[in-house]
C-alpha positions in Angstrom: 0.0 0.0 0.0 2.8 2.5 1.0 6.1 1.9 -0.6 9.4 3.7 -0.2 11.8 3.1 -3.1 15.4 4.1 -2.4 14.4 7.3 -0.7 17.2 9.8 0.2 16.8 13.1 2.0 19.5 15.7 2.9 18.7 18.1 5.7 21.1 20.5 7.4 24.5 19.0 6.8 23.9 15.3 6.4 21.7 12.6 4.8 18.8 12.0 7.2 17.5 9.2 5.0 19.9 7.3 2.8 18.6 4.7 0.4 15.5 3.8 2.5 13.2 1.1 1.0 10.3 -0.7 2.6 6.6 -1.5 2.0 3.7 -1.3 4.3 0.8 -3.6 3.6 -2.9 -2.7 3.8 -4.3 -3.2 7.3 -0.9 -3.3 9.0 0.1 -1.6 12.3 3.6 -0.7 11.2 6.0 0.8 13.7 9.1 2.9 12.9 11.5 3.1 15.8 15.0 4.2 16.5 17.0 6.8 18.4 16.4 10.5 18.2 17.6 12.1 15.0 17.5 9.0 12.8 14.8 10.1 10.4 11.6 8.6 11.9 9.4 11.7 11.7 11.1 12.7 8.4 9.9 9.4 7.0 6.4 10.0 8.2 6.4 13.5 6.6 7.4 12.0 3.2 4.1 9.9 3.2 2.0 13.0 2.9 4.6 15.1 1.1 5.3 17.6 3.8 8.8 16.7 2.6 9.9 15.7 -0.9 12.8 13.1 -1.3 16.0 14.3 -3.0 16.2 10.9 -4.6 13.9 7.9 -4.9 10.1 8.0 -4.5 7.2 7.3 -2.2 4.2 5.4 -3.6 0.7 5.2 -2.2 -0.8 2.3 -4.1 -0.4 3.5 -7.8 0.0 7.1 -6.9 3.5 8.7 -6.6 3.1 11.1 -3.8 6.6 12.4 -4.2 5.7 14.2 -7.5 2.0 14.8 -6.9 0.7 18.4 -7.0 -2.4 20.4 -6.8 -5.7 18.5 -6.7 -4.0 15.2 -7.1 -1.9 15.8 -4.0 -5.0 17.0 -2.1 -6.8 13.8 -3.2 -4.0 11.6 -1.9 -3.8 13.5 1.4 -7.5 12.9 2.1 -6.6 9.2 2.4 -4.6 10.0 5.6 -5.4 11.0 9.1 -2.7 12.2 11.5 -2.3 12.2 15.3 0.3 14.8 16.3 2.5 14.3 19.3 0.9 17.2 21.1 -2.6 16.3 20.1 -2.9 19.9 18.7 -6.4 20.5 20.1 -7.6 24.1 20.0 -7.9 25.3 23.6 -10.8 27.7 23.0 -13.0 25.0 21.6 -14.8 22.2 23.4 -13.8 18.6 22.7 -16.9 18.2 20.5 -16.1 21.4 18.5 -12.5 20.2 18.0 -13.6 16.8 16.7 -16.2 18.5 14.4 -13.7 20.9 12.8 -12.7 18.8 9.7 -16.4 18.2 8.9 -17.2 21.9 9.2 -14.2 22.9 7.0 -14.2 20.1 4.4 -17.8 18.9 4.0 -21.3 20.3 3.5 -22.9 18.2 6.2 -25.7 19.6 8.3 -25.4 20.2 12.1 -27.4 17.1 13.0 -25.3 14.8 10.9 -22.1 16.3 12.2 -23.3 16.0 15.8 -24.1 12.3 15.2 -20.7 11.6 13.8 -18.9 13.4 16.5 -20.7 11.4 19.2 -20.0 8.2 17.3 -16.2 8.9 17.1 -16.0 10.0 20.7 -17.8 6.8 21.7 -15.3 4.8 19.7 -12.3 6.4 21.5 -13.9 6.0 24.9 -14.9 9.7 25.5 -18.7 9.7 25.3 -19.0 12.1 28.3 -16.3 14.7 27.2 -18.2 16.5 24.5 -18.7 19.8 26.4 -15.4 19.8 28.2 -12.4 22.0 27.1 -9.0 20.5 26.5 -7.6 22.1 29.7 -10.3 20.2 31.7 -9.2 16.7 30.6 -6.1 14.6 31.1 -3.2 14.2 28.6 -4.4 10.7 27.7 -7.9 12.0 27.1 -6.5 14.8 24.9 -4.8 12.2 22.8 -8.0 10.3 22.4 -10.0 13.4 21.5 -7.3 14.3 18.9 -7.6 10.7 17.5 -11.4 11.1 17.2 -10.8 14.3 15.2 -8.2 12.5 13.0 -10.6 9.7 12.1 -13.8 11.8 11.6 -13.3 11.8 7.8 -12.8 8.0 7.8 -9.2 7.9 6.5 -7.7 4.7 5.0 -4.3 5.4 6.7 -3.5 6.8 10.1 -0.1 8.3 10.9 0.8 8.5 14.6 3.8 10.7 15.7 4.9 9.6 19.1 1.3 8.9 20.3 2.4 7.8 23.9 5.0 10.6 24.4 4.5 12.5 27.7 2.0 10.0 29.0 2.2 7.9 32.2 2.6 4.1 31.6 -1.1 3.4 32.3 -2.3 6.1 29.8 0.3 4.9 27.3 -1.0 1.4 27.3 -4.6 2.7 26.9 -3.5 4.5 23.7 -1.9 1.2 22.5 -5.1 -0.6 23.1 -7.1 2.1 21.3 -4.8 1.9 18.2 -5.2 -1.9 18.2 -8.9 -1.7 18.7 -9.2 0.8 15.8 -7.4 -1.6 13.5 -9.8 -4.5 14.4 -13.0 -2.4 14.1 -12.1 -0.4 10.9 -9.3 -2.3 9.2 -7.3 0.9 9.0 -3.7 0.9 8.1 -1.6 2.5 10.9 1.9 3.8 10.8 3.4 4.7 14.2 6.6 6.6 14.9 7.8 6.0 18.5 10.6 5.5 20.9 8.3 3.3 23.0 9.3 -0.3 22.2 6.6 -1.7 24.5 4.0 -0.2 22.1 5.8 -1.6 19.1 6.2 -5.1 20.5 2.7 -5.3 21.9 0.6 -4.2 19.0 2.8 -3.9 15.9 2.5 -6.3 13.0 6.0 -5.3 11.9 8.8 -3.0 13.1 11.3 -1.1 11.1 14.3 0.4 13.0 16.1 3.4 11.5 19.7 4.1 12.5 21.8 6.9 10.9 19.4 7.1 7.9 19.3 3.4 7.2 16.8 0.7 7.9 18.9 -1.7 10.0 16.0 -4.1 10.9 12.6 -4.8 9.5 10.8 -7.7 11.1 7.9 -9.0 13.2 7.9 -8.4 17.0 8.9 -12.0 17.5 12.0 -11.6 15.3 12.8 -8.1 16.4 13.5 -9.2 20.0 15.8 -11.9 18.7 17.7 -9.6 16.3 21.5 -9.8 16.5 22.0 -6.4 14.8 24.1 -4.4 17.3 22.1 -1.3 17.1 18.9 -3.2 17.7 20.3 -5.0 20.7 21.5 -1.7 22.2 18.0 -0.1 21.6 16.3 -3.1 23.2 18.7 -3.1 26.2 18.2 0.7 26.7 14.6 0.0 27.5 15.2 -3.1 29.6 13.2 -5.2 27.1 13.3 -8.9 27.9 11.1 -11.7 26.5 8.6 -11.2 29.4 5.8 -8.7 28.9 2.6 -7.9 27.2 4.2 -8.4 23.7 4.7 -12.0 24.5 1.5 -12.9 22.6 3.4 -11.9 19.5 6.3 -14.3 20.2 6.4 -18.1 19.8 
């Protein structure tokens, strides 16, 4: 569904991505992990052409997003939803008003239909009672869930998550993991998650790609990822005290 073909990107004074190739299948929950500064978010931005590769190309099915422009690019982008690290809720709007924004700006739906969809999506993310609350009145985990409801209100085929568990306590982080997994089961959506959080990747990922110094050094299932003998992968696993005991064990033989 999403294919990177020998993508290279120069930013600042070095190659952030260097000859990166991989393919994400429809319906996957695909994780991109790695240390800071290795190109994870840069990779995500290439998928919706917030950045353009200096070499290679990014394909979304038969569309080359790397060269798309105008209405064609707009059409491709409508296939995506994105959950930003901060949630990016507007503080002066209620949760319901935040979630309704894409419908108000991009559709001609009436208020009754919008209200119905907003309630439906907030129910899906476990926030049925938060409609009238403002972002400052809810927890960080609830803000992430409200932002997710907004991101899926236009029924995207692909969801991009940029550090969805960053800044959350462990309990809230695992709730976000469960929500991402539940979304995939209920909607069949394709999810691409950038994170430092290996517990998330190992628990709910179908495959994990690790970037290091602009290269994909590992691309495997969770079961194979924890067994990797690649030095950079071993160091990354050890840095988070990952052993073969934990919630991700269901993904391992």
